[in-house]
N, C-alpha and C positions, 0 to 999 in steps of 0.2 A: 419976202415971199412973193411979192408982186413982180419982182424983177425976174423971177424964175419962170413964171408963166406955165406952171405945171410940168416942167421938164424933170427927167429922172436925175437923181443925185449920183455922184460918183464917189465911191469909197477910196480913201487914200491911206489905208492902213500900212501899206508897204509890205505886207506879208500875207500868206495864205496857208491853210493847212494842207498837208500831204501825207502820204503813206510810204514807209520804207520797209522792205522785206529783209529781215535779218536771218542769216543761216548759222546753224550750230552744228555740233558734232552729231554723228549717228543719223544724219539726214533730217534733223529737226529744223523748223523754220518758225518765224514769228513776224507779224505785221505790226509796225509801230507808227503812231501818228506823230508827225513832226510839222513844224512851221518852216516854210521856205521863204527867204527874202530875195528879192531881186530888184535891181535898179530899173527904174522906169524913166523914160524920157517924156517929159510933159511939155507939150507945145500949147501955149495959150491960144484960145480961140474966142471969137465973139460969143457972148452968152455964157462964158465960163463962170462969171460971178453969179448968175442966176442958178447955174448947176451947183455951184459950191454952196449957195444958200439953201437950196433944196436938200442937198446932202447933209448940211448941218441940221436942218429941221428934222430929217428922218433919223439920223444916227447920232444926234447930239451935237455939241459944239465941236467944230473942227479943231484938230490939234494945232498948237502954235507952230508957226513956221510952215504948215502944210500948204500946198498950192490950192488956191480957191477955184482954179479953172480945171475943167476936165482935160485929161491928156489927149493929145491928138491921136486919132486912129482908133478910139474906143467908142463903141456904139452904146446906145442907151440900154439895150438889153444886157450887154456885158457889164455896164456900170451898175445896173440893178442887181445882177447876180452877185457882184462883188459886195454890194451893200448888205444883201441878205446873209452872205457868208460872214461878214463882219459882225452882224447882230447875233448870229448863232454862236460865234466864238465868244462874244461877251456873255451870252446866256450860260454857256458851259462854264465859263470862269466863275460866274455868280453861284452856280450849283456846287461847284467844287469848293468854293469858299464856305458855303453853308454846311457842306458835309464835314469840312475840316473843323468848323466851329462846333458842330454837334459832337464830333469825336473828342475834341478837347474838353468839352463840358462833361461827357461821360467819364473821361479819364480823371477829371478833377473830382467828380462824385465818388469814384472808386477810392481815390487817395483819402478823401474825407472819411469814408466808411472804415477804411483800415485804421486810420488814426483814432477814430472813436473806439474801435475794438481794442486797440492797444491800450488806450487810456482805461477802458473798462477792466481789462485783464490786470493792469497795474494796480487799479483800485482794489480789485479782489485780492491780489497778492498782499497788498499793504494791510487789508482787513484781516487776512489769515495770519500774517506776522503779528499784527496787533493782538489777535485772539490768543496766539501762542504766548506772547509776552505777558498778557494779562493772566493766562493760566499759570505760567511760571511764577509770576508775582504772587498769585493766590496761594500756590503751593508753598512758596517761601514764607508767606505770611502765616499760613497754618503751621508750618514747622516752627516759626518763631513763637507763635502762641503756645504750641505744645511744649516747647522748651521752657517758656515762661511759667506755664502751669506746673511743670515738673518742679521748677524752683520754688513756687509757692507751696506746693505740696510738702516739699522738704521743710520749709519754714513752719508749716502747720504741724508737722510731726515733731518738731523740736519742742522740748518742755519749756513752758513759760517760766519766768522768774517768780519766786514766791511772792514778792511784793506786788506783782501785777496779776496774780492769780485771782479769779473771781471769788468773792466771799461766800456766795450761796450757790446751791445747785442750779437755780434759775439763771443766775448770771453766767455760770459756766456753759449751760446749754445755749444761751443767747450768743456767747462768744463763738462757740463751735458752729452755730448756724451762720454767723457772720463769716467765719472762715470757709464754710462750705459755699456760701454765696460768692465769696472772693475766688474760690477755686473754679466755680462755674464761669465767672466772668473773665478769669485769667489775670486778676490783680489782687493784691492783698487788701485786708480790711483797713489797714492803716495807710492806705494810699491817699492820693489827693481827693478833694471834694468832688463828687459827681454831680451831674446835672439832674434836674428834676425828672426828666424822662428816664434816665438810667436808674435813679432811685425807685421810680415806679415799677420798672421792669424787675429790679432786684426784689422788691416786696412781693410782686406777683410770683416770681420763682420760689421765693421763700414759702408763700402760702401753698403753692403746688407741692413742694417737697414735704411740707408738714402734712398735707392731706393725702399724699400718695403712699403706696404700700412700701416703697423703698426708703422713704424719708424717715428721719428720727422725730419722734413725738416728744419734743422737749417740754419740760415743766410737769410731766405726769410721773407720778411715783407709784410703784407697786408696794404691797405690804412687805415683800421680802427685801426690796431696796431700802425701805424705811428702817426695817429692823437691822439690816446689815450696816447701816451707817448713814443713811439718808442721801446717798449720791443719786444723781439723776440717771435716767435710762439712756445708754449710749450704744452706738453701733459698734459691733465687734471689729477687731483689727483685720480679721479675715475678710469681712464684708467690705471694709475700706479698700483692701488690696484688690479684691475682685472688681470693684468699681473703677479704681485707677487703671487696672489692666484693660478693662473694657474700653475706657475712654482712650487709652493709648493706642489700642488696636484700631479703634474707629478713626482716629486722626491720622496716625502714622501708617498703619497697615492698609488702610482703605485705598490709598493711591498707588501703592507698590504691588506688583504681581510677582508671584513666585516664579523663579526661572524654570522653564520646562526641561525635564530630564530626557536626554537622548539615549535610547537603548539600542543595543545590538540584538536584533530579533532573529533567532534561528528559524530558517524558512526551508521546510522540506518540499518535495515535488508537489504535494497536495496537502491542504490544511483546512480544518473546520473553522468557520467564521468565529465561533466563540473562543476557540483555542488561540486564534490569531489575536483577538482582543485581549486575551489573558496574557499573552507574551508581550504585548505592547503596553500593558497596564492601562488600557483605555476602556471606556464603557462600550459594551456590546452594541447598544443602540446607536452610538456614534459611528461605529464601524459599518453597521448595516446601512446607516444613512449615507455614508460615503460611497458604498457600493451601489446604492440606488441612484446616486447622482451620476455614476458611471453607466447607468442603464441596466444594471443587474439586479433583478428583483429576487433577493435571496433572504433566507432566514438564518437564525443563529446556528442551526444544526446542519446547514448545508456545507458542502466541501467546494473550495475554489482552488484554481491552479496557482502555481508559484508566481507566474508573471502578474496575474491580477493582484495577488497578495502583496507583491513587491511594490506595485503602484500605491496601494493603500498605505503600506508602511512609510513610503516616502511622503505621502500626503500628510501623515501625522507627524512628520519630522524625525522619524527614527531611521535606523540603518539596517537594511536587510542583509543577512548573512546566509547565502545559499548553502544548504547541506544536502547530502544524499541520504536516502532512506537507510542505506547500509551503514552510515556513520554512527547509528545508534549503538552498534555493537562494539564501537571503539572504547566504550567505558569499561568493558571487561578487561581486567588486568592481565596483560601478557608480558609483564616485565620479567626479565630473567633474574633468578634469585642469586644473591651474592654468595661467594664461597664461605664467608664467615658466618652467614645466617643458616647454613645447612646443618641438620642434625640427623643422626642415624634413625632409620625407621625399620619396622618389621618387614620381612619379605612377604610377597603375595604369591601363594602357591596354588596352581590350578590342577585338580585331579581330572585327567582325561583318559579315554579308552573306549573299548567296545562295550556294548550292552551286556550285562550279566557277567562282567569280568571282575566284579567286586570292588568298584570304586567307592561307593557309599559305605560299604561294609568296612573297608580299610580306614576311611575317615572316621567312622563310628568307633573303631577300635582306638584310634588316636584320641578322639574326643571322649571316649568312654560313654558314649550315648548310643541311642538306638533309633536312627532315623529311617532305616529301611522298612521297619514295620509300619511306619506311617505313610509310606508311598503306595499308591494303588498298583497292584500287580507286581510289587517288589522292584519296580524300576523307577529311576529318578526322572521326574518330568518338570522340575524347576531347577534353577541355579540356586544352590545354597551357599551362603557366605558365613564362615565361622572363624573365631579366633581361638587359638590353642596356646597354652603356656606349658612349655616342656619342664622336665625335672630340673634342668639347668637354669631355668628362669627365662629362657628365650621365648619371645612372643612370635607366633606364626599366624598369618591370615590365610585361610584355605577357602578355595572356591570349588564347589562340586558341580560338574556339568553333566547333563544327560548323555547317554551313549547311543540312544536310538537314532536311526538315520534321519528322522524328521527334525532333529534338533541341531542341524548343522550350524545355523546362525548363532545359537547359544554357545556352541563350542568355539566359534570364531570370536565372539565377544569375550569369552573367558580367556582366550589366548592373547587378546589385544591389551588387556589391563593387567596381565600377570607379569611376574618377574621370573618365576621358575615353573616349568611344567613337569608334573609327575605323571608319566605314562604307565597306566596299569594294564598289564597283559597277563591273562590267565595262563599258568604253566601247562594246563591240560588242553587248552584250546588254541594257544599260540596266536599269531598275528591274524586279525580279522579286518573286514572293510572299514569299520569305524576307527580301528587302530591306525590304519593307514591315513585316514582323514585327519585324525588328531596329530599325527606326525607332520602332515603338510601344514596344518594350522600353526604348529609350534615353529616350523621353519619359516613360514611367512611372517610371523611376528618377531622372528630373530631372538628368541628367548632360549636359555639353556634347558636341557631336558635331563630328567632322571627316570630311569626305567625301573618300575617296581613289578617284579615277577611274582604275581599273587597265586594263591591256591597251591603253594608248594607242599602242603600237608597231604595232598591227594596222592594215591598210589601211582596213577598214570601221569604224574607231573614230570615235565622234561624241560627244565630251565635252559639247558644248553641249546635245545631246538629253537627256543624263543630268540636267544642271542644270534643264532645262525640266520634265522629268517629276517631279523632286523637289518642284516647286512644288505638285503635286496633293496631296502628303502633308504640306503645311505646313512644308517644309524650304526656307527661303529662303537661298540662298548669297550670299556677299559680292558676287559679280559682278552680282547682281540686287538689290542694296540690302539684303541681309540680314546676319546675323551668323555664319552657318555658313561655316567656311573650306573651300575645295576645293583639292585638289592633284592634278595630273595626274601619274601615276606609271606605271612599267612594271617589274614584278617580274623580267621576263626580261632587259631591258637595263639595269636599275638606274637608270632615268631618274627624276628627281624625288624620290629617296629622301631627299636632304639637305633639300629643301624640306619634306617630310613631317615629318622630325624637328624642324626649326625650328618648324613649326606646332604640334607637340605641346609643345615646350619653352615656346613663347609662351603657349599655353593653360594649362599647368601653373603658369607664373609668375603668371598672372592669378588662378588659384584659391588661391594661397598655401597649399599643402598642408602641414600640420604634424601631429605626433603626439608623444606622450610615450614615449620608449624606456625610461625608468626606472620601470616599473610592471609588474604582473603581465600576462603576454601574453594577448591576445585575437585570434582570427583566424577566418577562414571556411574551411570544407572545400570546395575546388574539385572534387576528385575523390577517390575511395576505391576500393581494390581489395584482393584477397587474393592475396598473392604466395606461391608455394610455398615458397621458401627463407627469406623474410623475415617471413612472417605478414601480418597486416592492415597496410596502408600507406595513409596519407591525405596527399593533396597539400593543404597548408594555406597560405593567404595571410595572413601576419601583418598585422593592422590597427592594433593598439595594443600598446605594451610590447615586450619582447624575449623571445623563446622560446629557452630554453637547454637544453642536455643535462642530464638528471636532473630536469627539472621534472615535477611531478605535475599532471595536467590531466583535465578531463572534457569530452567532446564528444558532444552528443546523448545517446544511451542507453549510450554506451561511456565507459570511463575508461582511464587508463594512465599510464605514466611514460616520458618521452622517452628512448629507448635510443640513438637516432642521428638526426641531421638531415642530409639530403642535398639539395644545391642543384640547380639546373637543369642543371648541367654534369656531375652524377654524383659530385661531390666531397663528402666529409664535412666538415661545419662544426660548430663548438661552439655557435653562437648565430645567431639570425635576428631582425633588427630590423623595424621597420614597413615595409610594402610589399614584403617579401621573400618569394617563394614557395619553400617547402621541402617535401620529403617527410618525414613524421614516422613513425618506427618505435617500437613499444612499446605499441600498443593491445591491449586484450583482446578486441576484436571489430571488425568492419568498420562504420564509421559511415555515415550517410546523407550524400550530397552535399548541401551547403547547410547542414549543422549548424555551430554556433558552438563554437569551442574556447576554453575558459577555464582558466587556470592557477590552482591552489589551493594551500593550505599543506600539507595533510596527505592521506595516502592514504585515511584514513577518511572525510573529507569528500567526496572524489571518488567513492568507492564508494557512499556514502549517497545522493548526488544522482543517480547513475546508476540505483540501485535504485528511487528514487522515480519517475524518469522512465519506467522500464520498467513499473512498476505503473500509472502514470497512463495510459500508452499502451494497456495491456491493458484498463483500465476504460473508456477512450474507445471502443475497438473493441467491447467487450461492450455498452456503452450504445447504440452505433450499430446493433448487430445486434438488440438487444432493443426498440428504440423503434419497434415496429410494432404496429398493431392487428390484431385477428382478421380484419377485412375485407381489410387489406393483405396478410396472410399468404395468405389464400385467393386473392386476385387474383394474387399472385406465383406461387403453385402452379399456377394455370391458365396463366399466361404461360410458366412453365418447361415445362409439358407441350407447349405449342404451339411453343416455340423449341428448335431443335436446337443442341447445344453441341459445340464442338471443344476438348477440354481439352489444354493444352500445359504443359510445364515448362521454364523458361528459366534457363540459367546463362550468365553473361557474365564478361568479364575485369575490368571496372570497374563501379562503381555507376552512373555516368552512362549507360553503354550499356544496362545492365539496365533502368534506368528508362525510357529512350527506347524500347526494344523493347516493354516492357509497354504503354506509352502507344500505340504504333503498332498493336499487336495488338488492343487494346481498341476501336479504331476500325474494325477489320475486321468486316463482318457487316451484317445488316439485321434486319428484324422476324422473320425465320424462322430465321436462323443467326447465331451469335455465337461468338467465341473466348473461352474462359475460361482465364486463367493460374492454374494451381494453385499454383505456387510460383516465385519468382524470387530469385536469389541471385548472389553473387560467388564465383568460384573454380572449381576443377575439378569435373567431374561425379563424384559419389561413389555408393557402393552404396545409401545411403539415398534418394538421388534416384531410382534405378532402382526401388526398392521402392515409393515413392510413385507413380511413373508406372505401374507394373504394376497397382496397386490401382485406378487410375482409368482405365486403358486409354489413356494419353496418350503421345505421343512426347516425347522430351527434345531440346530445342534448345540446342546449344552455340555461343556466339558468342565466337570467339577463345579458346576453352578446349577441353580434351580430357578424355575419361573416363580415370580411372586403371584399373589392371589388374583389381582386384576388381569395379569397376563394369562393365567390358567383359564379364567372365565372367558376371556376373549378368544383363546385358542379353541375352547369347546364350542363357542357360538359360531366361529368362522371356519371351523374344520381344519385348522392348521396343526400339523403334526409336530410334536416336540419330542426329541430323542436325547436321552441323557447318557453320557459316557464318562468313565474315569480312567480308561486306558486308551492310549492313542492307537494301539494296534487294532482294537475292535472298531474304533471310529472309522479308520481308513478302510478296513475290510468291508464294512457295511456300505459306505459310500461307493466303493468300487462295485459291489454287487448291484446297487441301485442304478449306477451308470451303465452297467452291462445290460440292464433291461431296455435301455434306449437303443442298443445296437440292432441294426437290421439283421434278420436271420440270414445265414449263409445258404445259398442255393447250390445244391450239388446235383450233377447229372449222372444217372446210372443207365448205361447202355444195355438194353434188354434183347436186341436182335437186329438182323440185317436181312434184306430181301432184294432180289434182282428182278428187273423188269424184262419179261420175255417177249411180250407183245402188247400193242396198244389198240384198244377198241373204242369206237365211237358209239355211245349209247344215247338214244333220244331222251331228252329231259335231264340227263345227268352230265353229259359232256364226255371228255376222254377218260377212259378207265384203263388202268394199267394191269395187265395180267402178270402176276408176280409169283416168284418161288421163294419161300422163306428159307434162306440158306443157313441162318444161325439164330439161336434163341427163339423168341416168340414175338409175334406182331399183335399189339393191342390197339383197339380203337381210341382209347382214352390217352394214349401216349403221344409224345411229340415226335415229329418225323423231320428228317432233312433229306433233300434230294441231292445225290452226288453224281457228277458227271466228270469222268476222268479225275476222280478223287478231289474234285473241287465242289464246294457247297454252292449250289445255285438257287436253292430255295429252302426255307425253314418255315414250318407251319404245323397244321393239324390235319388229320384225315377227315374227309367228308363221308366216306363210306368204306366199309370193309366187308367184303362178301366172300362166302364160300359156295361156289356154284351160284344159285339164285337166292340163297338165304343170307340175311344180314347176321354177322357173328361178332362177338366181343373180342375174340383173339384167335389166332391161327398159329399152331406149333410149327417147329422147324421141319422141313422136308415136304410140306404141303403147299399146294398152289392156292392162290386167292386173288381177288380183284380189289384194287385200291384206287380211290379218287381223292385228290387234294382240294382243300377249301380255296377257292378263288385262284386256282393255278391249273393250267392245262398243258403246259409245255413239257410233256414227258415223252421220252423216246426209249425204244428197246435198247438194252445194255446199261441203262442207268441203275444206280444202286440206291436203295432207300435205307437210311439209318434210323432206327427206332430207339427212343430213350424216354426215361421218366425223370422228373425233377423232384428233389427232396429238400426241405428246409431244415437247417441245422442251427440250433441256438448257439450264440457266441458269448464269450465272456472276456473281460479285460484281463 
């Protein structure tokens, strides 16, 4: 150091850092630090040793082989700068080395952590496998013990040899106690010697068994046992079996679970939660719990949609089978009958024709009964169904339909379920409107027709006229080359009845009517009513199969179980075959006339189909009410404002009559007035009917029914009018008269005179006054006037003044002059004509 004398050292590293600019694609660049080496020419100078020593002192030991003298041409400042650069490079190298060491240490710690986690996981896996192995060994051990106990029990059950049998009852009881202890421990009493601890446990178990209620109290004798032979008290064989079965279930059955049964669950569009649980055979609480987990807070009686129900079904491990609501009706048997199963059946004959042409009287003559006397007004207002056995033994089923115009739907139903139509035409009255309607119904139903020309006993009877008039309606009788049979009869004298029955039998033979009686019954409802003592009653004509007492059926929107069957004579029968009309009791409600009755297997099917039909009918009515646009609603509102309504409430004895009355009342009215039936039903008038009528201000119409006591009291208190009828003519006429009262009176104009204006004067305080000459009739002050100019009405109003000279007068006759002034109108000119008229109100009727 003394040789240097404070001179700057010179770094001889041979390299120095530099920067290189790199270029990449898309115009990207990057600066990179590099070390550049270059050859240096070193020229020794005096004092180089001192400089080398100083450099060694500042930067450490000089490198081997490095020159110890400062190169020539390098100043002290340059040498110092180089030494600082060398030190900075060494410092950077040290920092980089420290960073690499720290990174390597962190990497090693991460490897160590992962290794520890893998070892921990492996230990847990080994522990789990060990637990499973121990569990399997435990189950195998329990199974071996159970098997061993079974073997020991069999040994205990075997009778012991006589030589080894205990001599006394006490010894026998002790042996059995030992056997029981052996059974409990799983080894026999004759096994190897046990340890002291096992013997202590066995003695304790023995004491517990003797002291417990299930153990046998050996050594104690009752008086009966001693008298019977002195045997000890023993457990019964049944008790031993129960104990063994209990132990077996505890050991064997405790570890094994019953396999879950997977079900196919019928899933409609919507289902109640309790019904869903029922179909899955799961607890309702579990299903509700599952739905709550899905975020649905429901109860057992709430309805859920099919998608949600399907999720629940899959969660419980079952299989959902989507079905449509309409699929419930597929259970109704629609299979075609085989030819070998068909048997002959009686024909169904419908009596049709105009009112008062003698339909019911003709049927009475055939039945030898008297139904006409029981009908109100002598006209049929119900469909009657009867069976008649002819002298030849043939059975015929007759339907008697009303002939009044209001009973169109009844006649249509009769034609639809019939095989042969007997058209009754009065010989003295010929073809009438309902006769034509009956012909059309028969043609629409495509059934053969027989024309019975009735009332041939009357002096003015003309059967040939009837045959001729029938040609106008395309009914060609045999006498005129056609195929329609005609029979001249008289219900009064019984003339021609045999010929009519022969014609019916011949036609039935041509038709070859057959049906299968050995199948589920199917029939049509001819009539339905609500009987006070018997409940809903339906008159059913069986068409296929046999209807029996106790059958479960569905008819329209109602269902039921056949409680009783009553034939047309009023007798109870156990069954009704094809073509047999019967009254059916046991419905849950009154069906509609024309509904089809089908017998089903179970009550659940019948109820499900009825519920579906009710909901479908509600949806249909709602859709019909909602299928209107805004314009239609506004037009309807305007029409309702201009149309007056007469509301009525109708109750009838049978469904057919109620239907006919409603149809007849709907036809009453015109563009200004109409009848609106608020409600129609079958049965007695009840208090609820009175309440509905009071709310709407409507009268209650009772047809062949009466109001019960509460309804009468309510009607008196609320001022509701109840009107009773037994003839449909009177009912329709009264309603028509009542509706006529709602019509606005007709205004008629009567012209009473004309006047011409000769001159116009201006009068102070009055205005313009026309000087007129009454040319025709009379001019009255109270009358209406019109001002005509060139035969064109330019004003219509009333007179303000009518004067004769200076006096105010009431009227001016023809040929005289007068002064006239109009109310609020002054534009009058000479030459105008005044038309004078009076208005008159005229009452109208429907």
